[in-house]
C-alpha positions as CSV (number, residue, x, y, z in Angstrom):
1,X,50.7,109.8,151.2
2,X,49.5,109.3,147.8
3,X,51.9,107.1,145.2
4,X,53.5,108.6,142.5
5,X,52.8,107.7,139.1
6,X,55.6,106.2,137.0
7,X,53.7,106.7,133.9
8,X,55.5,110.5,133.3
9,X,59.2,108.7,134.0
10,X,58.5,106.4,131.5
11,X,57.5,108.9,128.8
12,X,60.1,111.1,129.4
13,X,62.2,107.5,129.1
14,X,60.5,106.8,125.9
15,X,61.1,110.3,124.7
16,X,64.8,109.8,124.8
17,X,64.7,106.8,123.3
18,X,63.1,107.7,120.4
19,X,64.7,110.5,119.8
20,X,68.5,109.0,119.8
21,X,70.0,108.6,116.3
22,X,69.7,105.1,114.9
23,X,73.3,104.2,113.8
24,X,74.0,100.9,111.8
25,X,77.0,99.3,114.0
26,X,77.9,97.4,110.9
27,X,79.5,100.1,109.3
28,X,82.0,101.0,112.1
29,X,85.5,100.2,112.3
30,X,84.7,98.9,115.2
31,X,81.8,96.4,114.5
32,X,81.3,92.9,113.8
33,X,81.9,93.2,109.9
34,X,85.2,94.7,110.2
35,X,86.3,92.8,113.0
36,X,85.7,89.6,110.9
37,X,87.5,91.3,108.0
38,X,89.9,92.1,110.0
39,X,90.5,88.3,111.2
40,X,90.0,86.8,107.7
41,X,93.0,89.0,106.6
42,X,95.3,87.9,109.4
43,X,94.4,84.6,109.0
44,X,94.3,84.3,105.2
45,X,91.0,82.9,105.3
46,X,88.0,84.9,103.5
47,X,85.0,82.4,104.5
48,X,85.1,84.0,108.0
49,X,83.5,86.8,106.2
50,X,81.1,85.1,103.9
51,X,78.3,85.3,106.7
52,X,78.1,89.1,106.3
53,X,77.2,88.8,102.4
54,X,74.6,87.3,100.7
55,X,75.3,84.6,98.2
56,X,75.3,86.4,95.2
57,X,77.9,88.8,96.7
58,X,80.6,85.8,97.9
59,X,82.6,86.0,94.2
60,X,82.8,89.9,94.7
61,X,84.4,89.5,98.2
62,X,86.5,86.9,97.4
63,X,88.0,88.8,94.7
64,X,88.7,91.9,97.1
65,X,89.9,89.7,99.4
66,X,92.8,88.1,97.1
67,X,93.7,91.7,96.0
68,X,93.9,93.0,99.5
69,X,96.1,90.0,100.5
70,X,98.4,90.6,97.2
71,X,98.7,94.2,98.0
72,X,99.0,94.1,101.6
73,X,102.1,92.7,101.5
74,X,104.0,95.3,99.5
75,X,104.6,97.6,102.8
76,X,102.8,99.1,105.8
77,X,101.1,101.6,103.5
78,X,100.1,99.5,100.8
79,X,98.7,97.2,103.7
80,X,96.4,100.0,105.2
81,X,95.1,101.2,101.7
82,X,94.1,97.5,101.0
83,X,92.5,96.5,104.3
84,X,90.5,100.0,104.0
85,X,89.5,98.9,100.2
86,X,88.6,95.4,101.5
87,X,86.5,96.9,104.4
88,X,84.8,99.2,102.2
89,X,83.9,96.7,100.1
90,X,82.8,94.1,102.6
91,X,80.5,96.7,104.6
92,X,79.4,97.9,101.3
93,X,78.0,94.6,100.1
94,X,76.8,93.7,103.6
95,X,74.7,96.9,103.8
96,X,73.4,96.3,100.2
97,X,72.4,92.9,101.2
98,X,70.0,94.2,104.0
99,X,68.5,96.5,101.7
100,X,70.7,99.6,103.0
101,X,72.4,102.4,101.5
102,X,76.6,102.6,102.1
103,X,77.4,106.1,103.3
104,X,80.9,104.7,104.1
105,X,82.6,103.4,107.4
106,X,82.3,105.6,110.6
């Protein structure tokens, strides 16, 4: 009995891996950046998200955070809108710091 080569199976597996679309998980609503943003908003601590941006972007993140905190106190609809604004700002700056374009939250 002749042993079978694993090469064809490995080649097919590699083809599937290479054909898979690459997605930036950091721009997902369930990704680590937005998860950190939710925690920061709930705790009132903007420092929890600063690890996701470049030092040059910290002031903009802090400003967006302060605005979101102020507006989210108004009502549930304002809270949702303020949170979304903060998530989008944070992810946009995070992606820019990686040299990538921001194409919205997924």
